[in-house]
N, C-alpha and C positions, 0 to 999 in steps of 0.2 A: 719480599720487601716491597712495599706498596710504591706508587710514584712520589707519593708526597714523603717518604721515608728516604727514598733513594737523592730526592731533591735537598733534604737537608744536610746530607753527608758531603755535598758538594764544598769545596775550598773556597777561599777567597780567590785563588788562583783561576780555579775554575769557573768560578762566578765572573770572573774578568774577561773569559773566552766565553761566550754563549755559543750555544750549538748552532748550526746552520738552521735556518728555516725554510721549510719548503711551502710555498703558496700556490693556494691554488684559486681559481678563479669562482664567480657566482655558478652553481652549479645547475646552470642553465635553466634558469625560471627567475627571469628580471633580475632585482638586486635583491631577492629573498637571502638571507643568511643561513643557507644549507650547505654542509660538507658534502652530500650525496644527493643526486637528483631523485625528482619522486619516484622517476620509473624504476632507477636503481632499487631504491627501497621497496616497492610493491614486489620487485622481480627476486628479491633474494630468497634464498632458502631459510628456513628456521635456524639451521647452524650458522647460518652469517649474519642473520637478522638480530639486529640490539634493539630491544624496547625503549622507548623514548622515556626520558623522566616525565613523572607526572608531576605538573606544578599544582594540582586541584586534589583534594583527599575526597574521594567519594564513598569509601568504606561506610562511615557512619551513616550515610543514606540508607545502603543497603542492609546493614545490620539492623537499623532499625524496622525495616521491611521484613526482614525474617523474623523477627522477634514476635511480630504480629501473627506470623502464620506456621512457624514452627522449622524445622529442619529442611534441607532441599529434597523436593519431590514430595513433602507431607504435609505441605500447607492445606488448609481448609478453604473450601470456595465459598461463593454466595456471600452472606452477611459478612463473615469475618473478613472478607475484601472490600467490603466499601470504605473502609478508612483507609486504605492504599489508592483510593482515586479521589477526585477533590469535586465529585460531584454532589449538587445541592439536594436537600431532601423535600424541596416543594414538589417536583415533579418524580412522576414515576418514570425511569427513562429506561425504554426498549428500543432505542435507536443507536446503538453503538454503531452500525454500518454506515452512518450517514458521514460523520466527520471523526470518529472515535473518541475515545475520552485518554488522555494521559496519565500515566501511572503516577502517582505523588513520588517515589523517589527518582523517577525519569526526569520529571518536571524541576524537580529541586536540583537534579545533577546539571540540566540546563542553566539554571539561574546560577549557580556554583561556576560554571564557565564564563558566563556573562559577566559575572562580578570579577573573576580574574583577570579577564581581557583588559578591565577598564583601571586596573592597577599599573600596569606599563604597558599600554596598547602596542606599542612598536615591539617591543620584547614579545608579545604573544604573537603578534601576525609574522612579523619578521622571521623571528627564530624558533619558536614553537609549534605554530599551530599546522604548516604543511606535514612534520612528520607524525603529528596526532591524528590527523585525518587520514593518514596512510594504514597506522595502527589500527584504526577505527574498521577501513575496509579489511584488514587480513584478519580481524577478530570476528566479523559481520559474516563475510563471505562462506565460511563452513557451515555457519547455520542454516544456510539456503543450499546446500550442497554445490557451491560453485567454488571456482579456485580465485583467489584475491585480483589475480591480474585480466579477468574477464568481468569483474564488476565493478562500477562506480556510482558515487552518491548524487543523487539530483535534489532540486527542492520540492519535485512535485513528479507525480507520474505523467499530469498533463506535459512536463517539460519533456519528459523521456518521450512520450508517444510522438508530440511534434518533431522531434531530435532523431527520432526513426525513420518516421513517415518522411521526412525532409528528405534523408540519406537514400532511402528507396527510391524514391521519385526522381532521382538523378538518373538512374537507369530505365526509366519507364520511357516509351517512344508511343508517339500517337495511336490509336486503336488498340493498344494494350487495355487490360482489366484490372482493376484491383477489387476485392472481395471483403465483405462484412456481413454481419448478421442483424436480422430484423431485432433482436434482444440485445443488440450492442449499445455501449453507451453514446448517449445522443451526441457529446461534445468530440467523439471520436468519427463520427458520421462526418462532422462538418470541417475536422481537419482534411479527411479524406475528400470531402467534396470541392475545397479549396484547391488542394496540390492537383486534385483531378482536373479542375477547371482550368488552371494554369498550363498543364502539360499535353491536354488534349485524351486525358484517358477515361474510360468509362468505370464509373463505382457502382457495381453490380452488389445488390443487398439480398442474401439468401434469406427466404422467409421460414421461420420457425414457428409452427401451429401452436397455437395455446388454447388449453392447457396441454402440456408435453406429455405424452404416454411412456416415453422412455429416452435414454440417452440416443439411441440408434435413430430416432427421428432427426435430431441436430447432426450426427455424421451423415445421414443420407442427404440432408437439405445440402450440407457442402458439396458433397459428392456430385451432385445434380448440378451445382452453380458453378462448378470450375470447368472453364473451357481451355481450349487450347492458347487462348491469347490472356489468362489469367497468369498475373506475374507476383501478386502479393496478396495477403490475407490476414486480418486483425481480428482476433476473437479473444472474450473477456475469460478470464479463469472463472472468476466468478460474477454475474451479471449483477448490475446494481438494481435497476427496476425490478427485475423478475426472481432476484437472489439466485439462481440456478447455477449449480457448479457444472461446467460445461465437462465433455470428455475431451480435453484438451489433448492429452497424448494421443489419441485417436485421430484427432483433427491435424496434428502436426504431421503424423504419418501418411493420411490419404493426401495432404498438400505436397509433402516431399516426396512421394512417389510420382505427383503431377506436375513435378518443378516448380512449385509456387512457396516463394519465402514467406514464413509465419511471424507476425508479431504478437505475443500474448499480452492482453491488458490486466495484470494481477494485482489493480488496485485494492482488492479486496482478499488477498489470499495470503500474505505473511501474517501468521497469527492465528487465522482460522483454519489453515491446511498446511500439511507437511509439504515441505517443498526441496526438491532437489534438480537444479538446474541442470547438471550435467547428464542425469537419467533422461528428464523430459525433454530435453535437446531442441528447443526451438531454435529459430534464426535469433530473435530477440524477445527478452521478456521485461517488462517493465512493472514496478509496485509500490505501492505508498506504504510508510512504516508507520505513519499518524494514526491509520484505523486500528486494524487489529492487533499490530504489533505495539500499540500505545505509548509510541512517542510522540515529542511534541510535533506540532503541522510544522511544515517544511522540511520534511525529510522522505526521500524515496530513492529508489536504486533502479539501475539499468545494467541488466546482464546483456551480454551479445556475444555469439558463439564465436570462437577464435578463427581468425582468417578473415575472407572477405568480407563478413558481416560486421567485424570489429573495424578493418580498415576504412568502410565506408562511411561511418560516423563522423559528424563534426558537432561539436558543441554549438546551441544557437549563441552562446557568447564566447567569442574568440578571446583568448587573455593569454598571458605569460609562457602557460605550458604545453601550448599548442605545437603539434608535430612531434612530440617526443613520446609520443606513446598514449594509450587508450587513458591509464590513469592520470597521466599527468596535462592530457588535453581537457580534462572534466574537473579536475580536483578543485581547481581555483577560477570561480567565474567573477570575480572582482570583490571588494572590499565589503562584506556584507556579514551578518550576523551567522557563524557556523554552529552554535552550539546546540542546535536540535540534532545536527549530524554527530556530534561528541559526544551527546546524551546516549546514543545507540550502545556506547560500551556498558551502561547503566541497563538499558533494557535488555541487554542480553543475560544479564546477572540475574534479572528479576524474572526472566522466562525461565532460566536455570532453576531458579529455587521452587518457581510454580510447577517446573516439570512441564515441557512444552507437550507431551502425549497427554498427561492427565490433565492438562487445563483445555486441550482442545475436545477432548474427549467430553470432560464437563460441559463445554459450552454447546456442543452440538446435541448431548442428552438433554441438555435444558431447553434448548429451541424446540426440540421434537416434542416433549412432553408438555411445553408451553402450549403448542400448535395442537396437541390432542385434546388439552383441556378445552381450547377454544372452538375445535371442531364439535367437541362433546355440547357445548353449550348453543352453537349455534346452529348445528345440524347443517354445515356445510361441507367443502374440501379444501385440500390444497391444490398448487398450480401443476405439480409434477410429482413423481415417484420420491419416497424418503431417500433414496440413495441419489439423488439431484441435489440436495440440500445439505449445506453446511452448518453455520452458526446462524443463518437468516433462514427463515420460513415466510412464502406468500399464503397466507391464510384467507379463505374468502368470507365476506363477511355480509350480513343481510341488505339486501338493497333498501329495506326500509329505514336504515340507518341515514339515508340521504333522500329520506321522502319519495321514493320511487318503488315500483314493484318489481318483483324477480323477473317478470317479462320485459320489463324496459331496459333499455342499453343506458350504461354508465358512461359518463364522462368524466373527463379530468377536472371540470369543474364541482361535479359530485363529491370527487375525491378530497379537492380543497375544503369543500363545507364539511366534510366529516372531519378531516385532521384538524380544521381551526375549531371544532367544538370539542374534541377530544382534548386539544390543547388548553383551551381558556376555560372549558367548564368543568372538565375532569383532571386537569393538570396530567395529562398522559402524554408524552413524547414518543409518539409512532407515527411513521409514514403510511399515507395510505395512497393504494395504485390502482390502476385501470388495467386491466388485462382482459381481452377478448369480450370487452363491455361487461364485464364484472369487476365489483369494488375488492379488493384484497387489503389487509396490515400486511406489511412486511414488518415481521417481528424479530428483532435481533438478540442474542444472549452472549454474554462476556462472563468474566469469571466472577463479577461483582453481583450479576443477576441472580434473583431467587424469585419462588413461587408467587410471591406477594405481589410482585412486579405485575405479572401476567393476569392475577386475579382482578386486578385493577381495571385492566384494559378489558377483561372480560364483563366485568359489571358496568362499566362504561357503555360497552357497544349493547349490551341488552338494555339497559336503560334506554339509549337512543331506539334502538328497535321498537321498544314496545310504547315510546311517548308519540302522541298525536301530533305528528310534525306538520300534518297539512302536506299540500303538495309544493314540492320545491322546482321551481322552473329554470331550468339552464336555458341560456342562451348560446346557441353553437353557431350563429353567425358571427362573421367579422364586423367591426364598426357598432356594435352594439343593436341592441332590440329594441323596438317600438312597445 
């Protein structure tokens, strides 16, 4: 007999004598109308946990996606996937690695959550949002080999990096050292420089020689740079400018054996690489979901090793949930748009339809085949061995594209000239980088990219190489050139 049936059988006398009501206060989260605390919800076993009611029907979005590609694990990549993204047709887009491109069903899911929130804002924020955010964590964590209690969502990897560096810095003492790599992300170096300056700690940058001969070079550089004073290190999982997949498992082991705590900046990793947080076991791991995982911008995660590493963390924004556990402290940072995070639920389903292993294999195979095509056309080389690239590859291009000879050193201004010309004249969106005084293209490949995209790149670069550009003079002095 259901609760509704039992209630309908009550006599008038029974109705006149209502049952006692047990009242519980707010569940430790400001005045949010929750029966259970956030920390309780994230900690429950599967048997104890009740999935929240979904006020938004997301099934049609994913069904439409599935019908365009086939059954789970059997979708076709390349041209058939173009319609599942929102990219225009004006440009040849081979720069997914920059800021990503959201999958259409995931974008539509975020829009659906935004519309639902405005139907009755208080109901959504006060009664529905927190359980839905907890459920999203519980669903996503296994996708990256993590326990739900060890992972939180954040607006960006930048927020996560600052959060961890601030936490780690509270344990630093004057004359300690922190370590990063010369191929690391520029803003992370700034984060470290600021905190080191405040605490009186030295920031050591281990130099990675370019081009890279093997992953051993990176491990050796780190091993040499660690000293008895080293307390903390930050390494990219996939470097941004140079597209290198670093041997982070080996780096973590080297550091742990020397008593150094490690933060991995995995901004490019989810979607491009298979991830297993518990197997990798850094101290902290931060990553974006708007890049290769194809979520809306404004979604990232932070994983922390249980124990001291979690206990040390404090959100950059302190709010209602602070002090009740990791999830509670980070789940709410004010009244903002959380639709990008809720859309992760749809992104998970999209990736399952693609088949994560198949999708990653396609992306990496396409990137390598594209690079090999460009190498054959230009007679050049790549920056590192093939096993150090994922779905991005750095391919050297002829110096003549920038109006210089192969014997001359290339500068960032030369790279900007080439990238601007590709963009404005040839409608090719691809970044141009400088490494070891040479010019490189950083090509990306996602499930929607196909050979024609890279043929356009090859044709444009070949035309620029063969054109009589004349002498391109670059000023390398500050304050302008006379």
